[in-house]
N, C-alpha and C positions, 0 to 999 in steps of 0.2 A: 714521498718520505721526507724530502727536504722541507716541504711546507709544514708537515706535522711537527718537525723538529723546531721550526721557528715559532709555531704556536705554543709548544711546550715551554720554550725559553721565555716567551712573553708571559705565559701564565705563572711561571715560577717567579719572575721578576715582580709581577703585580702582587703576588701573595707575600713575598718578602718585603716589598715596599710598604704594604699595608701594616706589616708588623714592625716597620722601621728598622729593617736589618740589612738593607741593600749594601751598605758600606762595609758590612762585616763579611760579605761573601767574596772569597777570592775565586780566581778563574778555575782552579782545580776543583773546588767544592761545587761550583756551578756546573761544571762538566759532569761531575758525579751525579748531581741531582737530575740533570737532563737525561743521562743514561738510565738512571733508575726509573724515572717516570716514563721514558720510552718503552722500557721493558714491561712496566706495569700495564700500559695501554695495549701493548702487543698481547699480553696474557689475557686481557679482557676480550679482545677480538677472537683469540683462539678458543676461549671458554664459550663464547656465544656461538661458536661453530660446533660445539660439542666435543672439542679436542682437549679433554681435561688433563690428560697426562702431559701433553706438550705445554699446555697453559701453565700447569703447575711447575714444570721445569723452568719456564721463563720467569714466573713470579719469584721463584727461589733465587734466580740470578739477580733480579731487582733487589731482593733483600740483601744478597751478598754485596751488592754495590752500595746500598745505603741501609744499614741495619737499624737506623733510628726512625725510619718511616712507619708511623702508626697505621696509615692506610694500607701499606703493604702487608704489615702483620695481620691486620683484620682480614685482608683478602686471602692470605695464607690460611687463616683459620677456616675460611669458607671451604677451601679445598680439603682440609683435614676432615671437615664435617661430611663432605661428599664421599670421602674415602672411609668414613666411619672411624677415624682416628681421633676420638673425642678428647682424650687427655692432651694430645698435641694441640688440638684446636683451642682448648682452655688455656694452655700455656701461651699460645700466640696472642690471644685476646688480653690476657693479663699483662703481657709486655706492652701491647698497644695502649692499654689503660695507664701503665706506668709512664710511658713516653708522653702521652697526651691526656693527663687527668681531667682537663677542661672539656674534653669531648665526651658527652654523656652517652652517645650512641654505642660506644664500645662496651660500656657498662651494661646497657640494655641488651646488647647482643650476647654478652656472657650470661646474663640472667635467663635469657631465652634458651640458650644452649643447655644450661643446667636443667631448666624445665623440660625441654624436649627429651633429655636422657633420663628423666624421672629422678633427678637429684634435687628433690623439692626443698630439702633443708637449705642447701647452698643458694638455690633460687630465691627462697623466701628472704634470706638475709640481705641479698642484693636489692630485691624489690622494696624491702623495708627501708633501706638506705635511700633509694631513689624517691620513695614517697615522702620521706622526711625532708629531702631536698626540694621536692616539687609536690606540696600537699594537695594541689588542685588537679593533679594528673589522675583523673578518674579511671582511665584505661589501665593504668598500672595497678590501681586498687582492685579492679575487677579480677586481674590475673592473680593478685595476692590472695584474694578471697577463694579463688579456685584452688590455689596451692594449699591453703589452710584446710579446705574441705577434704582434699585428697589425703592430707596428713592426719585427718580426723581431729584437728585442733579447732573444734566447733566454737568454743568461746571466742577465740581470736577471729574466726570468720564472722561471727555475729557482730563483734565490735567494729570490724572493718565495714560490714554492711551498714551499720548505723552511721559510720562516718560518711559513706557513700550517699546514704539517704539524706543526710544533712546537706551534702553538696548539691544533690540533683533532685531531691524530692522523692516521693514514693514511686517505686517501680514495681508493677505487679509480679513480674518474673522473679526479681530479687527478693521481694517480700515473701513470696511463697517459698523460695529457697531458704530464707531465714527461718520461716516457720518449721520447715522440715528439719533444720539443724536443732531447733528447740525440741522437737519430738525426739531426735536422737539422744538428746541430753535428758530426756524424761520430763521436760518442762512443758507439759501439755497446755497449761493455762497461758503461758507466754505465746505458745504457738497459736492458740485460739485468738489472742489479741492481734497477732499479725494477720491472720485470715480475715478477721473482722475489718481491719484497716483496708484490706484489699477489696472486700465486699462493698464497703462504703465508697471507696474511691473509684472502683471499677465494677459496677453492679452487673455487668454482663459476663463477668468471669465465673463460669459455672464451677470450675475446679475448686475455687476458694470456698464456695458454699458447701460443696460436697465434702471436701476434706475437713472443714470446720464441723460439719454435721457428724462425721465419723468420730472426731475427737470428743464432741459433746456426749456421744453415746458411750465412749470409753470411760468418761468420768461420771457417767450415770445421770447426766442432765438430759433426760430423754425428750422432754417437750421441746427444748431448744434444738436438739438433734433433729427431731422431726421437721421443725420449721426450716432449718437450713437445708435439709435434704429435699424438702418440697420445693424450695426456691431453686436449688440446683436442677431438679427434675424439669421444672417449667422451662428452663433455659436450654435444655438439650433434647427434650422428648421428640421433637420433629426431625432432629438432625443426626442423632446418634442412638440407635436402637439398643446396641450392646450396653452402652453406659446407662441408658434409661432402665434397662433390665436390672443392672447392678444396684442402682439407687432404689428401685422398688423392692428389691430383695432385702436391702439393708433396712428399709422402712418396715417391711414385714417382720424382720427379726426384732426390731424395737417394740412393735406392737405385741409380739409374743412375750417379750420380757415384761411388758406392762399388763399381761394377762388378757389382752384383747385379741383373742384368737381369731375371731371372725374377720377383724380388720387385717390381721396378719395374713390369713389365707387369701383374702381379697387382693392384697398387694402381691402375694406370690403368684396368683393367677395372672394378674396384669404383667408381672415380670416375665412370665413364661410366654405371654403373647408377643412381647418384644423380642424375646430370645428363648426359644423352646429348648435350647441346649445349655442353658445356664445351670451348670452342675452344682454350684453352691446352693442356689435356690431349690433345685430338685432334691438335693440331700436334706436340707433343712425342712422343707415341706414334707418330705417322706417321713422323716424322723418324728416330727411333731404329730403327724397323723397316726404314726405308729404308737406314740405315747398315749394318745387318746383312743387307740384301738378303733380308728375310723378308716374305712376304705383301704384296708390293708393290701388288696390286690393292686389298686392304683399306686399305692406307696411302693410296692415291689417293682412295678414297671418303671417308676421314676428312678429308683436307686440302681436298677440294672443299667440305666444310661450312664450313671455316675461311675459305677465299677467298670463298665466297658471302656469309658474314657480314661480312667486312672485306676488300673487294676491293683496297684500296690498302695493306694491311699487308705491308711488305717481307719480314718474317720468314716469313709464311705463303706468300708468292709464292716465296721461296727454297726452302722445303720442297717445294712443288709442282714447281719446276724440277728439284730434285734427285731426285725420284721418277722423272721422265721421263728424267733422266740415267741412273739405274740400270736403267731399262727399255731404254736404248739409243736413245731418241727424242730426239736431240740438238737438232733444229730446234725442237721444242716446248719443250725445256729452255731454249733460248736465248730464246725468246719470253717465258717467265715470269721468267727471271733478269734480263732487261733491264727488264721491268716492275718488278721488285723494286728495281733500282738507280734507276729513275726516281722511285720513291716513298720512297727511303731518307731518313731524317731525321737520322741520326747515323752516325759511322764504324762500319762493320761489316766487319771483315777477312774473315770467313767468306764473305760474299756475293761479294766480289771474287775470293776464292780459287776459289769455285765457278764464277764467270764465266770465269776463266782456264781451268779444267778443261774446261768446255763448249766454249770456243773452240778449245782444243787438239784435241778430238775432231772438230771441224768443219774440221780441218786449217788453222787460222788461228794458227800458232805464234807469230808475232811479236806479234799482238794478245793472245794468251794470256799471254805474258811480261809485257806492259804491265800486265795486270790482276793478275798475281801480285806484281808490284812494288808496286802500290797496296796490295795486301793486306799485304805485308811491312811497308810503311811504317806502316800503321795498327796493326799488331801491336806494332811497336816504340814508337809513340807512346802506346799504352795500357799499356806496361810489360810486355807479354807476353814471356816468355822462350823458349817452345817454338816456335822458328822453323826448326828443322832441315829439315823436309820442304819448306816453302815456299822456303827458300833453295836446296835441291837442285833444285827445279823451275826456278827462275830460272837457276841456274848451268848445268844440263844442258839447259835448254830442252825439257823433257819432262814428261809427266804421271806423278806417283807417287800411288798410291791412299792415302788416309788413312781412319781410322775415326771421325773427329770432325767 
């Protein structure tokens, strides 16, 4: 213990000598510093042994001996964090910062504490200050981007990602993150630009091609969508059968939109070879066969798989109902369409349109018109302009067949 005390005195003298303050330390102050630092080291040893309560009592004695020690205050904050007394930990770190404003580690520790207790607003404020003081500290910028994302401040996150990109160059993970933020903001064209950057810089990144293809499909640039999806498929077909099935299913959907049903069905068949339980493909394939009144028995087998997997999915229940409708079994069709409506989670004009058709076939014309009116209202609310057939149904109070 005597040797430790000598070492502590030596360390203190060096630190004060470097600061040019040895002459200002009197014997009493020096003894106080030595005692405080001895207690500090004792608490560290106890903490490393897992004796947190004892260690905490010792570090408090160190603080009582020298309340100006920023390192002691920072260590006290660590104990408060262990004991989950977060407000006290924050107070201790703030005092440490006040005593030693030149030591940036205390400011970083406070920002990290705010982040860890999900006080993102306070954390963001400190990280913004730290970055302003250290503009090339990219690790701080990454944390700030994460905070902005958690706070749904997507524009700020994007701006910070742009700054980071200027500092470090294009990073495929961060660029894809930026693209997703653009999607959240409804800026699909900007998101596509980001995905294209990744595709050009990192041509082996299948995700970028696939996500870009999906976006092209959403903005109805179908040929570009097909090209991107094909590129993505070629990169994953041997390694990921589940994803390959998804891509082929999306490709089939696009071909169906383009009116190329044979190509659509060809891609659905391929998709099911990669994953026979792809219920999205099974549903779409079954429904499109149903609309064309083709192979209804096979369509029924496919939709049974979907309903078995997700018995409350209103889309799958609607498909099942429509297969029974096409088979002329209107009572069974009604059973499933009413189940679909019971489980509906958002407006779906098509389901109410189908319900009206089924009720009409059951000779319930007035009820049928009520459902067609609901369908028309939902179409108009969603901005859909193709309302000719549903309007005729309501006006003439009769059923007209559609192919959609």
